[in-house]
N, C-alpha and C positions, 0 to 999 in steps of 0.2 A: 466428420470432425469429432462428434460426440463418441462415435465408436472407437476412434483412434485413442482418445483420452482414456476410455474404459480399458482398452487393451494395455495401455502403458501402466495403468494402476494395477492391473492383474500381474503384469510383469514384475513389478517391484515386490508385491506381496508374495507372489509365487516363488520368487528367487529366495526369499527369506525362509519359506516353508520347506522346499524340497531341494535346495541347493542351486547355485547359479548355473553350473554346467548343464545339468539335466534339463532345467527349466529353459535355458537359453535355446536348446534345440527345439523344444516345444513352441517357444515364442517365435522363433524364426519361421516355423511352419505356419503359425497363425498369421504372421505378418505377410507371408507370401500369399496365403489364401485371401487375405483382405485386399491386397494389391490387385490380385486377379479379379476379384469381385467388382472392385472399382472400375477396372478397365472394361470388364464385361458390361457394367452399367452404362458407361459412356458410349460403348458401341451400340447397346440396345436403344438408348435415347436417340442417338444419331440415326439408327435404322428406322425408328418410329417416325422421326421428323421427315426423313426422305420419303417414306411410304405415304405420309400425309400429303406431302407436296405432289407426289405422283397422282394420288387420288383426286386432289383438287384440279390438277391439270386435265385429267381424264374427264371429269365432270364438265369443265370449261369447254373442252373441244367437242364433246358429244352433246352438249345442251343445244337444243334447236334454236336457230336464229329467229328474229322477228318475222322475216319473210317465210321461213319454214312453218312457224306457228300459224301465220295467216293462211297459208296454203292448207294446213291441216284443218283450220276452222271451216273453210269452204267445203272440204271433203266431208267433214262431219255434218255440215248443214245439208248437203245433198243426201247423205245417208239418213238423217233424221226426217227430212221432208219427203222421203219416198215411202211407199207402202205397197206390199204385195197382197194378193187375194187371201192368203192364209194367215194374215195378221190377226192377232187376238185382241179383244177389248182391253185386257190388262196391259198388253204390249202397247196399244195405242195411248193409254193413259200415261204410261211411263215415258213414252217418246215426247209427249206434250211438255213434260217438265224439262226434258233435255232441250227441246226447241226454245223454251224461255231462257235457258241459261246461255244461249248463244248471242243474245242481244243485250244492249245496255238498258237501263231502267226506262229511259225515254227513247223512242224510236220514231223516225220520220221516213215515210215511204211516199215517193212522188211517182205517180203513174198517170198516163194519159187516158183515164177512163173514170167511170163513176163506181169502180169496184170498192167494196167496203174495206179492203186492205189499204187503200190510199189514205194518206193523212198522218196525223200524229197519234201515237199509241204509247202505252206502257208495254213493257215486255210481257207482263201478265195478260193484258188485254189482247195483244197480238197472238199470244200462245192459245188463248181461248178461241179466237177466230180460226186459227189453224186447226184446233181440236175439232171444232164443228165441221170444218171442211173435210177433215180426215174421216170422221164418222159417216159423212154422207158419200164417201167415195168407195169404190171397189179397188181401184189401183191408183197410185200416185208415183210420179217420177220427176226428179229434178237433177239436172246436170249443170255444172259450172265449167265453162271452157274459156280458153284464150285469156287467162288471168294475166293482167299486166299491172305492175306496181307504178303508180304515178308519183307517190311520195311516201316515205316511211320516216317518221320522227320518233322521239322518245316514247310518247304515249298516244300518238295519233298517226293514222295512215289513210291513204286513199288509193283505191285500185279500180281498174275497169275490168269487166268480166262479161261474158256472154252466157245468159241463162237460157236453158231449154227445159220447159215444164210440160208435163202431160198429166191429165186428170181424167179418170173414167168413173162415171157415176154408178149408182146401184142399178140403174136401168140399162146400162151398157153404153150410154152416150159418152163420147170422148172429145176432149178439148185439148188442143196442142198450142203452146205459145212459145215464142222465143223473143228475147229482148236484150239489147246491149245496155249495160247498166254501169253507173258510176257509184261506187260503194265507199262510204266512210266508216272507219273503224276507230275504236278507242281502246287503249290498254288500261284495264282496271285491276289493281292488285295482282299484276303479273300476267293476266289473261286478256287476250284480244277478243273484242266483242263487236258486233255489227251495230252501228248507231244510225246510219241513214242509207237508204237505197233510192237512187234516182234512175228510173227507166228512161233511157234516152231515145231509143228507137227500136222497132222490130227488125 
């Protein structure tokens, strides 16, 4: 609007300076250019709006669902809780921090034994227990199979899963365990975390 007023003012003053006929041709060219720029601007704004909508739709459809995020969490748990013989001390320390991040601040583990892992923990304390176990081991392996969703709500979920664990000590002794488990999860700041593990049976 301001640009149109400016052009109109130029038209009046220019006509007085160089003659109406010559300036009229120049002004017609200016007016055509202005109209084309306005049309191009409208098209550009419309194109940007459509592109933004398409990007939002693409993000919406490709964003993992709650169930997919929970499945990824168990895959990460198994990866973090496993150890190969060529694992380094630095790598072990970094993995302990990753292990802590997978759990809520307060964690409860129910197991039919007197193992130190049983009971109420903080995620920091549980990670420290895991770190000591990892340092005392030569190899560790964890698998989660037969994952079934019992309930998935906005910020809470419950699943059943079959855990298979194997631990080999520095002396070569090996312990294998398997247990059907009921696992509770909570969604905190957009991330699913493990909050309770109940070992039901071997």
